[in-house]
C-alpha positions in Angstrom: 33.9 39.8 -43.3 32.0 40.2 -46.6 32.4 36.4 -47.1 31.1 35.7 -43.6 28.0 37.9 -44.1 27.3 36.3 -47.5 27.5 32.8 -46.1 25.6 33.6 -43.0 22.4 34.6 -44.9 22.1 31.1 -46.1 22.1 29.9 -42.5 19.5 32.5 -41.6 17.0 30.9 -43.9 17.0 27.9 -41.7 14.6 29.2 -39.1 14.5 30.4 -35.5 17.5 28.4 -34.4 19.6 30.2 -37.1 18.4 33.6 -35.9 19.4 32.8 -32.3 22.8 31.6 -33.5 23.2 34.8 -35.5 22.3 36.9 -32.4 24.9 35.0 -30.4 27.5 35.8 -33.1 26.4 39.4 -33.2 26.9 39.7 -29.4 30.3 38.2 -29.7 31.6 40.9 -32.0 34.1 43.3 -30.4 32.7 46.9 -30.8 33.9 50.4 -30.8 32.5 53.8 -31.6 34.7 55.4 -34.3 32.2 58.2 -35.0 31.8 59.6 -31.4 34.5 62.2 -31.8 33.4 63.4 -35.2 31.2 66.3 -34.1 30.7 68.2 -37.3 31.6 68.5 -41.0 30.8 64.9 -41.8 29.6 64.3 -45.4 25.9 64.1 -45.7 24.1 60.7 -46.3 23.4 61.2 -50.0 21.5 58.1 -51.1 19.3 56.0 -48.8 20.0 52.3 -49.0 23.5 52.7 -50.2 26.3 51.8 -47.7 29.9 52.8 -47.4 32.0 50.6 -45.1 35.6 51.3 -44.2 37.7 48.1 -43.9 41.0 48.5 -42.0 43.6 45.8 -41.6 46.3 46.6 -39.1 49.9 45.3 -39.1 49.5 44.3 -35.4 50.5 40.8 -34.4 48.7 41.4 -31.1 44.9 40.4 -31.1 44.4 42.7 -28.1 46.0 45.8 -29.7 43.7 48.8 -29.3 41.8 50.0 -32.4 40.1 53.0 -31.0 43.2 55.0 -29.9 46.7 55.9 -30.7 49.1 53.0 -30.8 52.3 51.8 -32.5 50.3 49.9 -35.2 49.6 51.3 -38.6 46.9 50.4 -41.1 48.4 47.9 -43.6 45.2 47.7 -45.6 42.6 50.5 -46.2 39.5 49.7 -48.3 36.4 51.7 -48.8 33.6 49.3 -49.8 30.6 50.9 -51.5 27.3 48.9 -51.6 24.8 50.4 -54.0 21.3 50.9 -52.9 20.1 47.8 -54.8 22.7 45.7 -52.8 23.5 43.5 -55.8 27.2 44.3 -56.1 30.0 45.9 -54.1 32.8 48.2 -55.2 36.0 47.8 -53.1 38.4 50.7 -53.5 41.9 50.1 -52.1 43.6 53.2 -50.8 47.4 52.9 -51.0 48.8 52.9 -47.5 51.5 55.4 -48.6 49.0 57.8 -50.2 50.1 61.3 -49.1 47.1 63.1 -47.6 46.2 65.7 -45.0 45.6 64.1 -41.6 43.5 66.2 -39.2 44.9 67.0 -35.8 42.3 64.7 -34.2 39.0 62.9 -35.0 37.0 66.0 -34.0 39.2 68.5 -35.9 38.3 70.3 -39.1 39.6 68.8 -42.4 42.9 70.4 -43.3 43.8 71.2 -39.7 46.7 68.9 -39.3 49.8 67.7 -41.2 50.3 65.8 -44.4 51.5 62.3 -44.1 51.0 58.7 -45.4 47.3 57.8 -44.9 48.2 54.7 -42.8 49.7 56.9 -40.2 46.2 58.1 -39.2 45.4 54.8 -37.6 48.6 55.0 -35.5 48.0 58.6 -34.6 44.4 58.2 -33.5 43.1 54.7 -34.1 39.9 54.1 -36.0 38.3 57.5 -35.2 41.1 59.4 -36.8 41.3 56.9 -39.7 37.6 57.5 -40.4 38.0 61.2 -40.2 41.0 61.2 -42.5 39.3 59.0 -45.1 36.1 61.2 -45.0 38.2 64.4 -45.4 40.1 62.9 -48.3 37.1 61.4 -50.1 34.2 63.5 -48.9 32.3 60.2 -48.7 30.3 59.4 -45.6 31.4 56.2 -43.9 28.4 54.3 -42.5 30.2 51.4 -40.8 33.7 50.3 -39.9 35.3 46.9 -39.7 38.9 46.3 -38.4 40.9 43.0 -38.6 44.4 42.2 -37.6 46.9 39.8 -39.2 46.3 37.1 -36.6 42.6 37.1 -37.3 43.3 36.9 -41.1 45.2 33.7 -40.6 42.4 32.0 -38.6 39.6 33.0 -41.0 41.6 31.5 -43.9 42.3 28.2 -42.1 38.7 27.9 -41.1 37.7 27.4 -44.8 40.6 25.0 -45.4 42.8 27.6 -47.2 42.4 29.2 -50.6 43.8 28.9 -54.1 45.7 32.0 -55.3 47.4 32.8 -58.5 51.2 33.5 -58.2 52.2 35.6 -61.2 56.0 35.1 -60.7 58.2 32.9 -58.6 59.6 34.7 -55.5 61.0 33.9 -52.1 59.4 35.6 -49.1 61.4 38.2 -47.3 59.9 37.0 -44.0 60.9 33.9 -42.0 60.7 31.0 -42.8 61.3 32.4 -46.3 58.6 30.5 -48.1 59.0 30.0 -51.9 56.1 31.0 -54.0 56.1 29.2 -57.4 54.5 30.7 -60.5 51.0 29.2 -61.1 48.1 28.5 -58.8 49.0 27.6 -55.3 46.9 26.3 -52.4 47.7 28.4 -49.4 46.8 28.0 -45.7 46.3 31.0 -43.5 50.0 31.6 -42.7 51.1 31.1 -46.3 48.4 33.4 -47.7 49.2 36.0 -45.1 52.8 35.9 -46.1 51.9 36.1 -49.8 49.8 39.2 -49.5 52.5 41.0 -47.5 55.1 40.7 -50.3 55.8 43.8 -52.3 59.5 44.4 -52.7 60.0 41.6 -55.2 57.5 43.1 -57.6 58.1 46.0 -60.1 54.9 47.8 -58.9 55.7 47.2 -55.3 52.8 48.1 -53.0 50.4 48.1 -55.9 51.1 44.4 -56.3 50.5 43.9 -52.6 47.1 45.6 -53.0 46.2 43.5 -56.0 47.1 40.3 -54.1 44.9 41.4 -51.2 42.0 41.9 -53.6 42.5 38.5 -55.2 42.6 36.9 -51.8 39.3 38.6 -50.7 37.6 37.2 -53.8 39.0 33.7 -53.3 38.0 33.7 -49.6 34.5 34.8 -50.4 34.1 32.1 -53.1 35.5 29.4 -50.8 33.2 30.5 -47.9 30.2 30.3 -50.2 31.2 26.9 -51.7 29.3 23.7 -51.1 32.1 22.3 -49.1 31.7 25.0 -46.5 27.9 25.4 -46.5 27.2 21.7 -46.2 29.7 21.1 -43.4 28.2 22.5 -40.2 31.4 22.1 -38.3 33.4 24.0 -41.0 30.7 26.7 -41.3 30.6 27.2 -37.6 34.4 27.4 -37.4 34.4 30.0 -40.2 31.7 32.2 -38.7 33.3 32.0 -35.3 36.7 32.9 -36.6 35.2 35.9 -38.5 33.5 37.3 -35.4 36.5 36.6 -33.2 38.8 38.4 -35.7 37.0 41.7 -36.3 36.0 44.8 -34.4 33.0 46.7 -35.7 31.2 49.9 -34.9 28.5 49.8 -32.2 25.6 50.0 -34.6 26.7 47.2 -36.9 24.1 44.4 -37.1 25.2 41.1 -38.4 21.7 39.9 -39.2 20.8 43.1 -41.1 24.0 43.0 -43.0 23.5 39.4 -43.9 20.1 40.1 -45.4 21.4 43.2 -47.3 24.4 41.3 -48.7 22.5 38.1 -49.6 23.1 38.5 -53.3 26.9 39.1 -53.1 29.3 36.6 -54.4 32.8 36.8 -55.8 31.6 37.7 -59.3 29.7 40.7 -57.8 32.8 42.3 -56.4 34.4 45.1 -58.4 38.0 45.9 -57.2 39.5 49.3 -57.8 42.4 51.4 -56.6 42.1 55.0 -55.6 43.2 57.0 -58.6 46.8 58.1 -58.3 49.8 59.3 -60.3 52.2 56.8 -58.8 55.1 57.2 -56.4 57.1 60.3 -55.6 59.6 61.5 -53.0 58.4 64.2 -50.6 60.5 65.4 -47.7 62.8 62.5 -48.2 60.2 59.7 -48.0 58.6 57.7 -50.8 54.9 58.4 -51.0 52.0 57.8 -53.4 50.5 60.9 -54.9 46.7 61.1 -55.5 45.4 61.9 -59.0 43.2 64.7 -57.7 40.9 65.1 -60.7 40.2 61.4 -61.2 39.9 60.7 -57.5 37.5 63.5 -57.0 35.3 62.3 -59.8 35.3 58.7 -58.5 34.4 59.6 -54.9 31.7 61.9 -56.1 30.2 59.0 -58.0 30.5 56.9 -54.8 28.6 59.5 -52.8 25.9 59.8 -55.6 25.7 56.0 -55.9 26.6 56.1 -59.6 29.7 54.0 -59.4 28.5 51.7 -62.2 28.4 54.7 -64.6 31.8 55.9 -63.5 33.4 52.5 -64.0 31.8 52.2 -67.4 33.2 55.5 -68.4 36.7 54.7 -67.1 37.6 51.3 -68.6 41.0 51.5 -66.9 40.1 53.3 -63.7 43.3 52.4 -61.9 46.5 54.2 -62.7 48.3 51.4 -60.9 47.6 48.1 -59.5 44.7 46.4 -61.4 
């Protein structure tokens, strides 16, 4: 979605026709209200102009699977994207899906009122509303917007730009049919292949942290490909890409594609800073493998996010990830 917005702004400069096209895309977006049930205790909006966007990728193979309520699907990808007030960069913090956190009883409940579980269970227990509430309780960072995408949408967006080139750090065979072989080096991947690649984790020593790293590398590659001359100068390809993005995502009811495009107009792959929520690695709790948060480091990082001082925090933490990057 970041890539779609960054590319779209270039089309917006084309005049009234582009604005009408943008309005049409905006109207095509599926919408939900993940904030309606959060009645109190939300973190305050600390810095005007800064934005925090929760990106959630579900493990659903059903494009019509509900995102606003309890379901069988869990969040396979959870990223908090912080856009500083100057809108010149973006910090994307991956939250391990197995991070062991308190999950409120429901989206309107007080923080600490529920059980502790893996953070991706929040999406299954209560859809996007509970996912937002859980992330806000854990980070004390106010979420301004939400975007959700499923695996089916992921494939279509990638194919719309003609695939992406991704680095494979070691030769592995997929654990999913048709058991693709990934060869060490740079591989060009279509949507199905890229989807398969970023789902792999068991073949890597750092497991799920490798999966998160591959997701981050994919996002950067997709954004660079979407903003490339080959996409921008090909109206058919650009339209297919933008249509696939709008078809693939669900956003909150106040999300404006035109406004976001203008705010994100300076973003490119080199402006994205990828991080992983500070953690002390894996542990076994109540018989299941979970990831344990590094409370002190995580608290400091999320305070910096709320205060819009992430650049200072990153500079002071040359190796901010305990795992993954």
